[in-house]
N, C-alpha and C positions, 0 to 999 in steps of 0.2 A: 716164478709163479705169477700168474695174472689173477688179480682179485679186485673187488670193488674198493675204491678209495675211502679212507676214513679221515676224521679230523686230525689225527696224529700224523697223517701223511702230508698235510698242507705245507709245512715249512720246506720239505724236500721238493715238493712239486713246484712251489714258488721259486725255489732255487733253480730248478731246471728251466722253468719259464723265463726267468731273468737272463739265463745264459743262452736262450734259444731265440728270443724275439726282440725286435727293436722297440716295440710298444707292448710290453708284457701285461698280462692280466694280473691284478693284485689278489691277495689272499681272499678278499670278500667274494670274488667271483667263484673261486674254487670251493669255498665254504658252502655256497648255495647248492653245490652238487654232492656234498657228503652223503654217502649211503644211497645215492641215485644209481640204479643198475648200470647205466652207461658211463659212469665215472670209474675208469679202470686204471690200475697201476700195475706195473711189472716190477716185482721185488725179487731180490736175491740176497740171501743172508742178512735180511733186515735193511738193505739199501734199496731205495727206489731208483730203478734204472730209467724209467720213462712212464708216461701217462697218456691217456686218451680220454676225450669227453665226447660221447655220442648222445645226442639229444634228438627229440622228435619235433619237426617243424612241418606243419601242413601235411601230416600223414606220411612223411618220409623221414628216414633216418638221416641225421645231419652230423657229420664229423666236425664239431666245433673247434677242436684243438687236439693236437697230438705232438708230443716232443719226447726226445731221448736225451739223457744226460750226455754232454759232449764226449766224455770218456768212453761211452759205450755205443757210439754211433757206428753204423755199418757192421753191426754184430747181430742183426736180426731182431732187435728190440721192437722197432717200429713195425716191422713185418708181423711179428707175433701179436702186437697190440691191434693192428689193423685186422688181422684174421679173427681175433676175439670180437672186435666190433662187428665184423661181417656175420659171425655166428649169432651174436645177440640180435642183430637186425633180422636175420632169417627166422630166428625163434619167435620173434614178435610180428612176423608176417609182413615186413616191409619189403617193397619190391626194388628199392634202390637206396644207395647211400650217396649223399650230395656233400660237397665241400667247396670252400673257396681257398685259393692259394694265391700268394702274391705273383703278379705277372713277372717280376724280376727274379723270383725264386725258381730258376730252371731246374735245379737238382731235385727240389720237392715235386715239381711237375713230372719229371722223369720217373721218380719213385712211384707216383700214383699211376702213371701210364703203364709202368711195368707190372702193376698189380691189377690191371684191367679197367682202370678208370678211363673215361673219355672226356675231353674238354668239350663243353656244350655251350659256353658263352663267356662273356666278359662283363664285369660291372665296373664302369669307370669310377675312379676316385673312391673305391671301397675302403682303402686304407688311407691314412693321412698323406702318404707320399707315393701311392702306387694304385694301380688297378688290380682287380681280382680276376682270376680265371676260375670259372665255375666248372667243376668236374663232377661226374657221376659214375657210379658203378652199379650196373643192373644186377640184381640178385636172382 
């Protein structure tokens, strides 16, 4: 089940974040999104399998973060969360979803390309140790 994230989800989300990223967000960042419509979690039997954060920046939907617990990767969790983000963006009349992904993270880039995203640019030194590839999905 995909639903809006709540405060009680934060510990599980931070756990997934810490397992997924070299420079993870801390709990304060996630707390700022509690009850925000674009703060989505996928849950099964009370266990958080993954999360996504879709925000609005300059009249476009921006996928700020998405991650799946390592135990559930390649099982459709990220695809389902991304589809939920796409529906949410369309329902709010956004014409595209934009995101940044590490230039070194080829598997994530391939995932987004397989979902219809296109690489539209690069941001040098976006991350502490890497450039970002900017990707967009037209809706």
